[in-house]
N, C-alpha and C positions, 0 to 999 in steps of 0.2 A: 440298296445294301441289304444283306441278309446276315443272320446270325445262325451258327451251327457249331457242332462239336466233331472234331476230327475223330473218326472211327477206323482208319486204316490207311495203308499206302497203296497206291496203284502202281504196278511194274509193268512195263511195256518193253518188250525186246526190239520191236521196230516202232520207230516214232518219227515225227518230224524233226529235223535238225535243230530247230529253235529250242526244242525241249530237252536236248542233251544236257545233262548236268542239272536240270531243274526237277524237283520233287513234286509228284502229283499226289494229292491226298484225297481220300474219300471223306466227305463231310455230310453228317446227318443234320438236316435242318431243324431248328428249333424256334418256338415262339419266344417272346421277351422273357417269360417266366421260366424258361428252360425245358418245356415239355417239347419232345420230338413231334414233328409234323407228319412223319412217315415218308418224307422225301429225302433223297440223298443226292448229292452232287459231287462231280470231280472238279478239283480247283488246283491251279498252280500255287505252290507255297512260296510266297514273297518275304516271309517274316520268320522263317525257321520254327514254325509251329510243329507240335508233335502230337501223338495219340492221347486223346482225352482233353486236349486244350479246347476251350471255347473260343471261337474265332468269328472275326467280321470279315464277310465276303463281298467283294465287288462283283456282282453278276451281270455285267453289261459290257460286251465286248470291246467297244471302241475305247471306253474309259479304262479298262484293263490294259489294253495295248498302249494306251498313252503313259500310264503309270510305269510300264516296263520300258518305254521309249523305243517300241517296235511296232510300227504301224501296220505291218503285214504279217504279224505273228498269228498263228492258229490259236488264239486264247480268248476264251469267254469269260471264265471265272478265275478270280485271283483272291487269294488270302491276303488281306491288307492290314490285319491287326489281330492281336490276342486280346480277349475281352477280359477285364477284371471285374466288372459289375455292370448290371443294367438297372437303371432307375426309371420307373414309369411314373409319369405325374403330369 
């Protein structure tokens, strides 16, 4: 799992049929303290996240497909939660 902040929406006029009706979001990865790591990733939005939201990412293809219930879907990264707080300890 990874943490990041939604920084934009990805629009594609031609895409795999599985992605029809699903939002793709650009997410800037962060460390637990909220500092950007410099890496960005595109993820399928499963929780209605929006720009500026801090999100929890499932970045493992097979697990993401299991959550979606689609074993052959072309999905690697899925937004599975909106983060309220991170406690290190």
